[in-house]
C-alpha positions in Angstrom: 8.0 -2.0 11.2 7.8 -3.6 14.6 4.4 -4.8 16.0 4.9 -2.3 18.8 5.1 0.7 16.4 2.1 -0.6 14.4 0.2 -1.0 17.7 0.9 2.6 18.6 -0.4 3.8 15.2 -3.5 1.7 15.6 -4.1 3.1 19.1 -3.9 6.6 17.7 -6.5 5.8 15.1 -8.7 4.3 17.8 -8.4 7.4 20.0 -9.6 9.5 17.0 -12.6 7.3 16.6 -13.5 6.7 20.3 -11.8 9.5 22.4 -14.1 8.8 25.3 -15.0 5.1 24.6 -17.7 3.4 22.6 -20.9 4.7 24.3 -23.4 2.4 22.6 -21.4 -0.8 23.5 -20.8 0.3 27.0 -24.5 1.0 27.6 -25.7 -2.2 25.9 -23.2 -5.0 26.3 -22.1 -6.4 29.7 -18.3 -6.5 30.3 -16.6 -9.8 29.9 -19.0 -11.1 27.2 -17.0 -12.8 24.5 -17.8 -13.1 20.8 -16.4 -14.5 17.6 -16.6 -12.2 14.6 -15.4 -12.5 10.9 -14.4 -9.9 8.4 -16.1 -10.7 5.1 -15.3 -9.4 1.5 -18.3 -8.1 -0.2 -16.6 -7.7 -3.6 -13.7 -9.0 -5.6 -10.2 -7.8 -4.7 -6.7 -8.6 -3.6 -5.9 -9.1 0.1 -3.2 -7.1 1.8 -1.7 -6.8 5.3 -4.2 -9.2 7.0 -1.2 -10.8 8.8 0.0 -7.4 10.1 -3.4 -6.3 11.3 -3.9 -9.7 13.0 -0.7 -9.3 15.0 -1.8 -5.8 16.1 -5.2 -7.1 17.3 -3.4 -9.8 19.3 -1.4 -7.1 21.0 -4.7 -5.4 21.9 -5.9 -8.5 23.7 -7.9 -10.2 20.9 -7.4 -13.5 19.2 -7.1 -12.9 15.5 -6.6 -15.5 12.7 -6.0 -14.6 9.1 -8.1 -16.5 6.7 -6.5 -15.0 3.5 -2.9 -14.3 2.9 -1.6 -11.0 1.4 -1.6 -11.2 -2.4 -4.5 -13.7 -2.5 -7.6 -12.9 -4.6 -10.8 -12.6 -2.6 -14.3 -13.1 -4.0 -17.6 -11.8 -2.7 -18.5 -13.7 0.5 -15.0 -14.9 1.3 -13.9 -14.6 4.9 -10.5 -12.9 5.4 -10.1 -12.6 9.1 -11.5 -14.2 12.3 -11.5 -12.3 15.6 -12.4 -13.6 19.0 -12.5 -11.7 22.3 -14.5 -9.4 24.5 -17.5 -8.0 22.6 -16.9 -4.4 23.7 -13.3 -4.6 22.4 -14.2 -6.2 19.1 -16.9 -3.5 18.4 -14.5 -0.7 19.5 -12.0 -1.7 16.8 -14.5 -2.6 14.1 -14.6 0.6 12.1 -10.9 1.4 12.4 -10.1 -2.2 11.3 -12.5 -2.1 8.3 -11.4 1.3 7.2 -7.8 0.2 7.3 -8.2 -3.1 5.5 -10.6 -1.7 2.9 -8.0 0.9 1.9 -5.1 -1.6 1.9 -7.1 -4.1 -0.1 -7.9 -1.3 -2.6 -4.3 -0.4 -3.0 -3.3 -4.1 -3.6 -6.2 -4.5 -6.1 -5.3 -1.3 -8.1 -1.6 -2.3 -8.1 -2.5 -5.8 -9.4 -4.6 -4.2 -12.2 -1.8 -1.9 -13.3 0.9 -4.5 -13.1 -1.1 -6.9 -15.3 -1.8 -4.1 -17.9 1.9 -3.0 -18.0 3.4 -6.5 -18.2 1.2 -7.6 -21.1 3.2 -5.2 -23.3 6.5 -5.1 -21.3 7.1 -8.3 -19.2 10.1 -6.8 -17.5 8.7 -3.4 -16.4 8.2 -2.7 -12.7 5.1 -0.8 -11.4 6.2 1.2 -8.4 4.5 3.3 -5.7 5.5 6.9 -4.9 5.6 8.7 -1.6 2.1 10.2 -2.2 0.3 8.3 0.6 -2.1 9.5 3.3 -0.1 10.3 6.5 0.3 7.5 8.9 -0.2 4.8 6.3 3.2 4.7 4.6 4.4 1.4 5.9 1.2 -0.6 5.4 0.4 1.1 2.0 3.8 0.1 0.7 3.2 -3.5 1.9 -0.1 -3.5 0.1 1.6 -2.4 -3.1 4.0 -5.4 -2.7 1.0 -7.7 -2.1 -0.4 -6.5 -5.4 2.8 -7.3 -7.2 4.2 -3.8 -7.3 7.5 -2.3 -6.3 7.6 -0.2 -3.1 10.1 2.3 -4.4 11.8 4.2 -1.6 9.9 4.1 1.7 11.1 7.5 2.8 13.4 10.5 2.0 16.2 8.7 3.8 16.3 5.7 1.5 17.9 7.2 -1.6 19.1 10.4 -3.2 16.3 11.6 -5.5 17.1 14.9 -7.0 13.8 16.6 -7.8 12.7 19.8 -9.7 13.0 22.0 -6.6 16.5 20.8 -5.9 17.4 21.8 -9.4 15.6 25.1 -9.1 18.0 25.9 -6.2 21.2 24.5 -7.8 20.4 25.4 -11.4 22.2 22.5 -13.1 21.5 18.8 -13.5 25.2 17.8 -13.8 26.2 19.8 -10.8 23.5 18.3 -8.7 24.6 14.8 -9.6 28.3 15.6 -9.0 27.5 16.9 -5.5 25.4 13.9 -4.7 28.0 11.5 -5.9 30.7 13.2 -3.8 28.7 13.3 -0.6 26.4 10.3 -0.6 27.2 6.9 0.9 28.2 4.2 -1.6 25.0 2.3 -0.6 22.6 5.1 -1.8 21.6 5.3 -5.4 21.3 8.7 -7.1 18.2 9.4 -9.1 17.4 12.6 -11.0 13.9 13.8 -12.0 14.0 15.4 -15.4 11.5 16.9 -17.8 13.4 17.0 -21.1 15.2 14.6 -23.2 18.3 16.8 -23.0 18.4 16.7 -19.2 17.9 13.0 -19.2 21.1 12.6 -21.3 22.9 15.2 -19.0 21.9 13.3 -15.9 23.1 10.0 -17.3 26.4 11.4 -18.5 27.0 13.0 -15.0 26.7 9.5 -13.4 23.1 9.2 -12.2 22.0 5.6 -11.4 18.4 6.3 -12.3 16.8 8.9 -14.6 13.1 9.7 -13.9 11.3 11.0 -16.9 8.6 13.2 -15.3 5.4 14.2 -16.9 6.5 13.2 -20.4 4.3 11.7 -23.0 4.8 8.1 -24.1 6.3 9.5 -27.4 8.8 11.7 -25.4 9.7 8.7 -23.2 10.5 6.6 -26.3 12.6 9.5 -27.7 14.5 9.8 -24.4 15.3 6.1 -24.3 16.4 6.2 -28.0 18.8 9.1 -27.3 20.2 7.3 -24.3 20.9 4.3 -26.5 22.5 6.5 -29.2 24.8 8.0 -26.6 25.8 4.6 -25.2 24.2 5.4 -21.9 21.2 3.2 -21.7 23.0 0.3 -20.2 24.3 2.5 -17.4 21.0 3.9 -16.1 17.6 2.7 -15.1 14.8 4.7 -16.7 11.8 5.5 -14.6 8.6 7.1 -15.9 6.3 9.1 -13.6 3.6 11.6 -13.7 0.0 11.2 -14.8 0.1 7.4 -15.0 -3.4 5.8 -14.9 -5.0 2.4 -15.8 -6.0 4.0 -19.1 -2.5 4.9 -20.3 0.0 2.7 -18.4 0.2 0.2 -21.3 1.4 3.0 -23.6 4.1 4.1 -21.2 5.2 0.5 -20.6 5.4 -0.1 -24.3 7.9 2.8 -24.6 10.5 0.7 -22.9 11.2 2.1 -19.4 12.5 -0.1 -16.5 10.0 1.4 -14.0 6.6 3.1 -14.2 5.8 4.8 -10.9 2.4 6.2 -10.0 0.5 7.7 -7.1 -2.8 6.3 -8.6 -2.4 3.0 -6.7 -2.1 4.7 -3.3 -4.2 7.9 -3.7 -6.9 7.0 -6.1 -7.5 3.3 -5.6 -11.1 2.5 -4.7 -11.4 0.8 -1.3 -12.6 -2.8 -1.3 -16.0 -3.2 0.5 -15.5 -5.3 3.6 -17.8 -5.9 6.6 -17.4 -7.3 10.1 -20.1 -9.6 11.5 -20.5 -11.1 14.9 -21.3 -14.8 14.2 -21.1 -16.2 17.7 -21.8 -14.9 21.2 -19.8 -16.8 23.8 -19.7 -16.5 27.5 -21.5 -16.3 30.8 -24.7 -14.3 31.1 -25.4 -12.1 34.2 -27.6 -14.8 35.7 -24.6 -17.2 35.9 -25.6 -19.9 33.4 -23.3 -20.8 30.5 -24.6 -20.2 27.1 -23.6 -20.3 23.5 -25.7 -18.4 21.0 -25.1 -18.9 17.3 -25.7 -16.0 14.9 -25.9 -17.4 11.4 -26.9 -14.4 9.4 -24.9 -14.5 6.2 -22.7 -17.3 7.6 -24.5 -20.1 5.8 -21.3 -21.6 4.4 -20.0 -22.2 7.9 -16.6 -20.7 7.2 -14.4 -18.9 9.8 
Protein backbone atom coordinates (compact mmCIF):
# COMPACT_ATOMS: atom_id res chain seq x y z
CA UNK A 1 0.00 0.00 0.00
CA UNK A 2 1.32 3.45 -0.86
CA UNK A 3 2.22 5.98 1.81
CA UNK A 4 -0.52 8.21 0.42
CA UNK A 5 -3.22 5.60 1.08
CA UNK A 6 -1.85 4.87 4.55
CA UNK A 7 -1.87 8.59 5.25
CA UNK A 8 -5.53 8.80 4.27
CA UNK A 9 -6.40 5.93 6.61
CA UNK A 10 -4.49 7.54 9.46
CA UNK A 11 -6.23 10.87 8.84
CA UNK A 12 -9.62 9.13 9.07
CA UNK A 13 -8.64 7.67 12.43
CA UNK A 14 -7.48 11.12 13.58
CA UNK A 15 -10.80 12.67 12.54
CA UNK A 16 -12.60 10.11 14.66
CA UNK A 17 -10.45 10.94 17.69
CA UNK A 18 -10.31 14.72 17.24
CA UNK A 19 -13.18 15.86 14.99
CA UNK A 20 -12.84 19.46 16.15
CA UNK A 21 -9.20 19.46 17.22
CA UNK A 22 -7.36 18.71 20.47
CA UNK A 23 -8.97 21.15 22.90
CA UNK A 24 -6.54 20.69 25.80
CA UNK A 25 -3.42 21.14 23.67
CA UNK A 26 -4.86 24.18 21.88
CA UNK A 27 -5.66 25.85 25.20
CA UNK A 28 -2.39 25.02 26.95
CA UNK A 29 0.41 24.83 24.39
CA UNK A 30 1.55 27.78 22.25
CA UNK A 31 1.67 27.17 18.49
CA UNK A 32 5.08 26.49 17.03
CA UNK A 33 6.60 24.98 20.16
CA UNK A 34 8.55 21.87 19.18
CA UNK A 35 9.21 18.72 21.18
CA UNK A 36 11.01 15.40 20.98
CA UNK A 37 9.01 12.37 22.08
CA UNK A 38 9.64 8.65 22.21
CA UNK A 39 7.41 5.61 22.09
CA UNK A 40 8.45 3.15 24.79
CA UNK A 41 7.57 -0.53 25.22
CA UNK A 42 6.26 -1.34 28.68
CA UNK A 43 6.29 -5.10 28.18
CA UNK A 44 7.90 -7.77 26.06
CA UNK A 45 6.68 -8.25 22.50
CA UNK A 46 7.51 -8.26 18.81
CA UNK A 47 7.74 -4.98 16.88
CA UNK A 48 5.65 -4.51 13.75
CA UNK A 49 5.05 -1.78 11.18
CA UNK A 50 7.19 0.84 12.93
CA UNK A 51 8.66 1.79 9.55
CA UNK A 52 5.22 2.16 7.95
CA UNK A 53 3.93 4.35 10.76
CA UNK A 54 7.08 6.49 10.70
CA UNK A 55 6.58 7.20 7.00
CA UNK A 56 2.99 8.29 7.64
CA UNK A 57 4.09 10.60 10.44
CA UNK A 58 6.64 12.16 8.08
CA UNK A 59 3.85 12.87 5.60
CA UNK A 60 1.93 14.58 8.42
CA UNK A 61 4.77 17.01 9.01
CA UNK A 62 6.63 15.27 11.83
CA UNK A 63 10.12 13.83 11.92
CA UNK A 64 9.97 10.15 12.83
CA UNK A 65 12.84 7.70 13.32
CA UNK A 66 12.24 3.98 13.91
CA UNK A 67 14.38 2.64 16.74
CA UNK A 68 13.22 -0.98 16.32
CA UNK A 69 12.67 -2.89 13.09
CA UNK A 70 9.64 -5.02 12.33
CA UNK A 71 10.22 -8.53 13.65
CA UNK A 72 12.61 -7.48 16.42
CA UNK A 73 11.84 -8.46 19.99
CA UNK A 74 11.26 -5.55 22.36
CA UNK A 75 11.77 -5.68 26.11
CA UNK A 76 10.24 -3.46 28.82
CA UNK A 77 11.84 -0.03 28.61
CA UNK A 78 12.99 -0.33 25.01
CA UNK A 79 12.40 2.69 22.78
CA UNK A 80 10.76 1.83 19.48
CA UNK A 81 10.17 5.18 17.78
CA UNK A 82 11.37 8.78 18.08
CA UNK A 83 9.13 11.64 16.98
CA UNK A 84 10.07 15.33 16.64
CA UNK A 85 7.87 18.24 15.66
CA UNK A 86 5.27 20.71 16.80
CA UNK A 87 4.01 19.76 20.26
CA UNK A 88 0.36 20.22 19.34
CA UNK A 89 0.73 17.87 16.39
CA UNK A 90 2.61 15.22 18.38
CA UNK A 91 -0.08 15.20 21.07
CA UNK A 92 -2.83 15.15 18.46
CA UNK A 93 -1.54 11.87 16.99
CA UNK A 94 -0.48 10.31 20.31
CA UNK A 95 -3.47 8.08 21.08
CA UNK A 96 -4.11 7.03 17.48
CA UNK A 97 -0.44 6.18 17.08
CA UNK A 98 -0.31 4.15 20.30
CA UNK A 99 -3.58 2.32 19.67
CA UNK A 100 -2.36 1.31 16.22
CA UNK A 101 1.12 0.19 17.22
CA UNK A 102 -0.14 -1.61 20.36
CA UNK A 103 -2.53 -3.67 18.24
CA UNK A 104 0.07 -4.41 15.55
CA UNK A 105 2.74 -5.38 18.09
CA UNK A 106 0.14 -7.68 19.67
CA UNK A 107 -0.57 -9.35 16.32
CA UNK A 108 3.15 -9.89 15.66
CA UNK A 109 3.70 -11.21 19.19
CA UNK A 110 0.81 -13.68 19.02
CA UNK A 111 1.93 -14.83 15.58
CA UNK A 112 5.47 -15.46 16.80
CA UNK A 113 4.12 -17.53 19.70
CA UNK A 114 1.97 -19.73 17.47
CA UNK A 115 4.68 -20.14 14.82
CA UNK A 116 7.16 -21.33 17.44
CA UNK A 117 4.69 -23.80 18.96
CA UNK A 118 3.70 -25.24 15.60
CA UNK A 119 7.22 -25.57 14.21
CA UNK A 120 8.52 -27.42 17.25
CA UNK A 121 6.46 -30.41 16.08
CA UNK A 122 6.27 -29.66 12.32
CA UNK A 123 9.22 -27.56 11.08
CA UNK A 124 7.71 -27.04 7.62
CA UNK A 125 4.18 -25.91 8.57
CA UNK A 126 3.09 -22.34 7.87
CA UNK A 127 0.94 -20.38 10.30
CA UNK A 128 -1.32 -18.08 8.29
CA UNK A 129 -3.74 -15.25 9.00
CA UNK A 130 -7.35 -15.19 7.82
CA UNK A 131 -9.48 -12.26 6.59
CA UNK A 132 -10.99 -11.85 10.06
CA UNK A 133 -9.41 -8.48 10.82
CA UNK A 134 -10.94 -5.22 12.15
CA UNK A 135 -12.04 -3.02 9.21
CA UNK A 136 -9.42 -0.56 8.04
CA UNK A 137 -6.51 -2.55 9.44
CA UNK A 138 -6.17 -5.27 6.81
CA UNK A 139 -2.92 -4.16 5.20
CA UNK A 140 -1.06 -3.33 8.40
CA UNK A 141 -2.38 -6.37 10.28
CA UNK A 142 -1.13 -8.65 7.51
CA UNK A 143 2.27 -6.94 7.65
CA UNK A 144 2.30 -7.51 11.40
CA UNK A 145 1.60 -11.21 10.82
CA UNK A 146 4.59 -11.32 8.47
CA UNK A 147 6.72 -9.53 11.08
CA UNK A 148 5.85 -12.27 13.54
CA UNK A 149 6.96 -14.96 11.10
CA UNK A 150 3.51 -15.91 9.82
CA UNK A 151 2.04 -16.21 6.35
CA UNK A 152 -0.31 -13.45 5.21
CA UNK A 153 -2.64 -15.78 3.24
CA UNK A 154 -4.79 -13.86 0.74
CA UNK A 155 -5.04 -10.13 1.36
CA UNK A 156 -8.52 -9.85 -0.11
CA UNK A 157 -11.28 -11.70 -1.95
CA UNK A 158 -9.57 -10.70 -5.19
CA UNK A 159 -6.36 -12.65 -4.55
CA UNK A 160 -7.47 -16.26 -4.96
CA UNK A 161 -10.50 -18.45 -5.60
CA UNK A 162 -11.53 -19.78 -2.20
CA UNK A 163 -14.70 -21.85 -2.46
CA UNK A 164 -16.40 -21.69 0.93
CA UNK A 165 -19.39 -23.37 2.56
CA UNK A 166 -21.92 -20.85 1.28
CA UNK A 167 -20.68 -21.20 -2.28
CA UNK A 168 -21.23 -24.95 -1.93
CA UNK A 169 -24.65 -24.35 -0.36
CA UNK A 170 -25.65 -22.54 -3.56
CA UNK A 171 -24.01 -24.94 -6.03
CA UNK A 172 -24.54 -28.13 -4.07
CA UNK A 173 -21.48 -30.04 -5.26
CA UNK A 174 -17.77 -29.77 -4.50
CA UNK A 175 -16.59 -31.22 -7.80
CA UNK A 176 -18.88 -28.93 -9.82
CA UNK A 177 -17.65 -25.87 -7.93
CA UNK A 178 -14.02 -26.77 -8.65
CA UNK A 179 -14.81 -27.48 -12.31
CA UNK A 180 -16.45 -24.06 -12.76
CA UNK A 181 -13.59 -22.30 -11.02
CA UNK A 182 -11.01 -24.10 -13.13
CA UNK A 183 -12.82 -23.18 -16.37
CA UNK A 184 -13.27 -19.50 -15.58
CA UNK A 185 -10.37 -18.42 -13.35
CA UNK A 186 -7.12 -16.97 -14.64
CA UNK A 187 -4.13 -19.31 -14.75
CA UNK A 188 -2.49 -17.18 -12.04
CA UNK A 189 -5.19 -17.75 -9.42
CA UNK A 190 -5.12 -20.81 -7.22
CA UNK A 191 -8.33 -22.65 -6.44
CA UNK A 192 -8.92 -23.60 -2.81
CA UNK A 193 -11.92 -25.46 -1.40
CA UNK A 194 -13.17 -25.37 2.18
CA UNK A 195 -14.47 -28.79 3.23
CA UNK A 196 -15.83 -30.26 6.43
CA UNK A 197 -15.54 -34.00 5.76
CA UNK A 198 -12.80 -36.39 4.72
CA UNK A 199 -14.89 -37.47 1.72
CA UNK A 200 -15.24 -33.92 0.42
CA UNK A 201 -11.50 -33.38 0.85
CA UNK A 202 -10.87 -36.32 -1.48
CA UNK A 203 -13.52 -35.09 -3.96
CA UNK A 204 -12.02 -31.61 -4.05
CA UNK A 205 -8.53 -32.98 -4.68
CA UNK A 206 -9.75 -35.32 -7.42
CA UNK A 207 -11.59 -32.43 -9.08
CA UNK A 208 -8.34 -30.47 -9.35
CA UNK A 209 -8.26 -28.13 -6.36
CA UNK A 210 -4.85 -26.65 -5.61
CA UNK A 211 -5.54 -26.34 -1.88
CA UNK A 212 -7.94 -28.22 0.37
CA UNK A 213 -8.95 -26.43 3.56
CA UNK A 214 -10.05 -28.78 6.33
CA UNK A 215 -12.46 -26.60 8.28
CA UNK A 216 -13.40 -27.18 11.92
CA UNK A 217 -12.06 -30.72 11.96
CA UNK A 218 -10.40 -32.29 14.99
CA UNK A 219 -6.68 -33.12 14.83
CA UNK A 220 -7.65 -36.79 14.49
CA UNK A 221 -9.91 -36.01 11.52
CA UNK A 222 -7.15 -33.94 9.93
CA UNK A 223 -4.74 -36.86 10.20
CA UNK A 224 -7.37 -39.16 8.69
CA UNK A 225 -8.00 -36.80 5.78
CA UNK A 226 -4.29 -36.58 5.03
CA UNK A 227 -4.00 -40.37 5.23
CA UNK A 228 -6.87 -40.78 2.73
CA UNK A 229 -5.32 -38.27 0.34
CA UNK A 230 -2.07 -40.24 0.49
CA UNK A 231 -3.90 -43.54 -0.15
CA UNK A 232 -5.59 -42.04 -3.22
CA UNK A 233 -2.28 -40.72 -4.54
CA UNK A 234 -3.51 -37.16 -4.21
CA UNK A 235 -1.40 -35.77 -1.36
CA UNK A 236 1.39 -34.60 -3.63
CA UNK A 237 -1.08 -32.68 -5.82
CA UNK A 238 -2.66 -30.49 -3.14
CA UNK A 239 -1.69 -28.29 -0.23
CA UNK A 240 -3.60 -29.09 2.92
CA UNK A 241 -4.72 -26.20 5.08
CA UNK A 242 -6.33 -26.55 8.50
CA UNK A 243 -8.57 -23.84 9.90
CA UNK A 244 -11.22 -23.27 12.54
CA UNK A 245 -10.77 -23.03 16.28
CA UNK A 246 -6.97 -22.87 16.25
CA UNK A 247 -5.54 -21.49 19.51
CA UNK A 248 -2.17 -21.42 21.30
CA UNK A 249 -3.39 -24.39 23.33
CA UNK A 250 -4.10 -26.73 20.40
CA UNK A 251 -1.97 -25.52 17.48
CA UNK A 252 0.76 -28.08 18.19
CA UNK A 253 -1.78 -30.92 17.92
CA UNK A 254 -2.97 -29.67 14.55
CA UNK A 255 0.57 -29.09 13.27
CA UNK A 256 1.55 -32.61 14.33
CA UNK A 257 -1.23 -34.04 12.12
CA UNK A 258 0.83 -33.03 9.07
CA UNK A 259 -0.88 -30.13 7.22
CA UNK A 260 1.04 -27.66 5.09
CA UNK A 261 -0.75 -24.61 6.54
CA UNK A 262 -2.56 -23.83 9.78
CA UNK A 263 -4.65 -20.67 9.47
CA UNK A 264 -6.22 -18.86 12.37
CA UNK A 265 -8.04 -15.64 13.23
CA UNK A 266 -6.68 -15.81 16.78
CA UNK A 267 -3.59 -13.81 15.80
CA UNK A 268 -5.58 -10.89 14.37
CA UNK A 269 -8.77 -10.93 16.47
CA UNK A 270 -7.75 -12.23 19.90
CA UNK A 271 -4.13 -11.14 20.24
CA UNK A 272 -3.53 -9.04 23.36
CA UNK A 273 -2.20 -5.54 22.53
CA UNK A 274 1.34 -4.81 23.70
CA UNK A 275 1.48 -1.95 26.22
CA UNK A 276 3.25 1.09 24.74
CA UNK A 277 3.47 4.70 25.87
CA UNK A 278 4.53 7.99 24.33
CA UNK A 279 6.61 10.38 26.42
CA UNK A 280 7.75 13.91 25.68
CA UNK A 281 11.43 13.88 26.65
CA UNK A 282 12.52 17.29 25.35
CA UNK A 283 10.81 20.62 24.77
CA UNK A 284 12.58 22.57 22.03
CA UNK A 285 11.86 26.00 20.70
CA UNK A 286 11.32 29.70 21.32
CA UNK A 287 9.19 30.85 24.23
CA UNK A 288 6.68 33.67 23.85
CA UNK A 289 9.14 36.17 25.38
CA UNK A 290 11.55 35.53 22.51
CA UNK A 291 14.46 33.81 24.33
CA UNK A 292 15.75 30.51 23.08
CA UNK A 293 15.41 27.66 25.51
CA UNK A 294 15.87 23.91 25.72
CA UNK A 295 14.15 22.07 28.55
CA UNK A 296 15.11 18.48 29.25
CA UNK A 297 12.41 16.16 30.59
CA UNK A 298 14.18 13.12 31.94
CA UNK A 299 11.29 11.26 33.58
CA UNK A 300 11.79 7.57 32.77
CA UNK A 301 14.49 8.41 30.21
CA UNK A 302 17.42 7.66 32.49
CA UNK A 303 19.13 5.43 29.92
CA UNK A 304 19.46 8.35 27.54
CA UNK A 305 18.14 6.39 24.56
CA UNK A 306 16.22 7.91 21.67
